[in-house]
N, C-alpha and C positions, 0 to 999 in steps of 0.2 A: 560831249565835247563841243566847245563853243565854235569851233571851225568846221565842224562835221559837214561835208558836201559843199563847202564853200569852193568856188572855182578860182584857182590861183594859177597865173601864167608866171613862169620864171625863165628869163633869158640867160644865156651863158650857163645853161644847167648841166652841161656835159663835164665840167671839172671845177675845181676850186670852190669859191664861195657859193656860186650858183648851185652847184651839186649839193652842197650841205643844206643850203636853204630848201631845196626841193625835198630832200630826205625829211627835214624837220616838218615841213608843212604837211607832207604825206602822213607822217607819224601822228600829227595832230588832227587829222580827219579830212584834209582838204583833197579835192580832185585836182590834180597838178598837170598842166600843160607844160612839158619839158621842151624848151626851145634852144636850139643851137645849130651850127653848121654841121656838127659831127653826130650824125644820127646813129652811128654804130655805138659810140659811148652813151647815148641817150637809152638805147635799147638795153644796154647792159645795166644802166641805173634802174630802168624800169623794173627789172626782175627783183631789184631789192626793196621795192617800195610796198608798203602794205595796203595802200588804197588805190583807187582808180587812177590812171594816168594816161596821157596821150603824148606821143612823141611828135614833135613838129620841127621839120627842117626849116631853119630860119637864119638868115644872114642879116644882122641888123644894120649893116652898111648899105644894104640895098632895099629901096622902098618897095619894090614889087615883091620881094621875099617877105617882107614883114606884113604887107597887106594880105598876101596869100596865106601866110601863117595864121593870122588872126581870123581870116575867114574860116579856115579849117577848125579852129578852136570853137568858134561860135556854132558851127554847124554840128560838131560832135560833143561838145560839152555844154553849150549854152552861154548865158551871160557871164561876164567876168567880174568877180568880186575883188580880186587882189591882183595887181601887176607888180612884179618885182623886176626892176631894170638892173640886172647884174652883169650882163655881157660887158667886157671891157678888155683894154690892151694897156700895157705899160712899157713902151720901148723908150726908157729914158735915154736922153742924149744931151751932150753940151751943145749949145747953140752954135758955137764956133765951128763945130764939125759938120753942120749943115746936112742933117738927115731929113730933107724935106718930105720925102714920101712918108716916112714914119710919123712926122708931125701931123701931116694931114689924115693919115689913117687914124691916129689917136683921137683927133676931133671927130672924125667920121663915125667911129664906134662909140666912144665914151659920151659924146654929147648928141650928135645927130642920131645915133642909134636909140637914145632915150626918147628923143622927139618923135621918131617914127613910131615907136611902140605906144607912146602917149596918144598920138594922133589916132591910132587904130583902136585903142581901148576906151577912148572917151565917149563915142556915141552911146555905147551900151551902158556906161556908168551914168551918164547924164539921164538916159531914159528911166533907169531904175532908181535914180536919185540916191545913190550910194556907191561906194567903192573905196579902195585904199590903194595908193600908189606908193611904192617903196623905191626910191632911187639910191643905188649904192654909189656914194661918192667916195671920198677919201680925206683923211687928215691932211693930205698933201694939197688939198683945195684951200686949206687955211694956213698952213706952215710950209711956205715955199722954200726950195733948196736948189743949189746949183746942180744942174743936170736934169731937174724936174720942172723946168719952165712950161713946157707945152702939156705934160701930163697934168701938172698942178693947175694949169689954166682951164683944161677940159673939166676937171673936177670942181674947181670954183664956180664954173659956169652951172654945173649940175646943182650945187648948193644954192645958187642964186635963183636958178629955175624953180627948185622946189619951193622957196620962199614965196615966189610970185604966183606959183600954182595954187598954194593955199589960199592967198589973197582972192584969187579968181574962182576957184572951184569949190571951196569949202562952204562959203555962205549960200551960194545959189543951188549947189547940186549935192551938198553933203558928202563930198568926196574928200577923203583925208589924204594928206601927203606927208611922207616921212623921208628925210635925208639921213642915211646911215653913213658914218664917216669912220671907217676903220683905219687904225694904224697899220704897222707892219704885220702881215698875215703870211702864214706858211702857204703859199700857193706857187704855181709854176709861171706866174706872171713875169718873173725876172728873166725868164728864157727868151722874152721878146727883145731883150737888150742886145744891140749889135755894136755899140759904141765901145770899142776896145779900150779907149783911154778912160772912160767912165768905169768899166769893169775892173780895171786895175787900180782904182782909187780905193784905198782902205777904208774910206768912209762908207763904202757900199758892202761892207762885210756881212754876209748872209748868217753869221753866228750871233747877230744881235738879238735881243729879246723880241719875241714875236707871239701874236695870238694864232689860234687855230681856226679853221674855217667854221667849226661848230659854234665858237663864240660869236660869230657874226650872225649865224643862223638863229641863235638864241635871242640876239638883239632884235632881229626881224620879228620873230615871234612875240617878243615883248610888246612891240609897237602895234601889231595887228590884234593882239589879244585884249587890248584895253576896251572899255565900253565905248559905244558909238559916240558919246558925247565927249570923248577925250581924243585928242590928236597929238601924238608925240612928234614934235616938230623936227628935232634933230637928236641924233645919238652920236657922240664922239667917243670912240673906244680905242684905247691904248693898252699895250701890254704893261704889266707892272714891271718897273725897272727901266722902262724907256724914258730918257730925258725929255 
């Protein structure tokens, strides 16, 4: 197994896309650090994994929490080979309805959360002259829509960040960087939405074609299973039938 005993950190591993990625990487031989605020759900997931894993309480919106989490990972698992920045929130709102706290939290988690984890993972990857960072972005970072201004901006920033990371980190430190950009996925992220006007809009019908979380996990595996000489820069994934 090409990934056997590789150490992978997956944020947002307690549910949705992060959970599916953690299961996939464990099945492919990785030792997986499961990071999330909800350690009860992580412990339940840990029972399902075939390989070695570590539960790490981590709130990516808090620098102290991220630094402490990565310190635990280094002490108990060793150097990090793969970082998957999957933690995210999606409280879509119309700008006119002024949900400032939700806007700021979106940026705090989706963008700053990535930065905190990258900051903590980089020293080890630089020292070992290898590593792979997967940033879970979104199609919404490229195809903006009404109600998705702040969420789309946060994901557009992640896509831009990933591109610049490749420019800086790949030539000097052999660190690969991939942005995964899913379309509509069956997750509980829509439960973050509190804007009642937006929820009543028929354009946000949950019956539209969608991907499942395993589709995104397969995309992550595809990217990290390529030879070291290959960097899959971006993967944009949409459900068949989605305009």
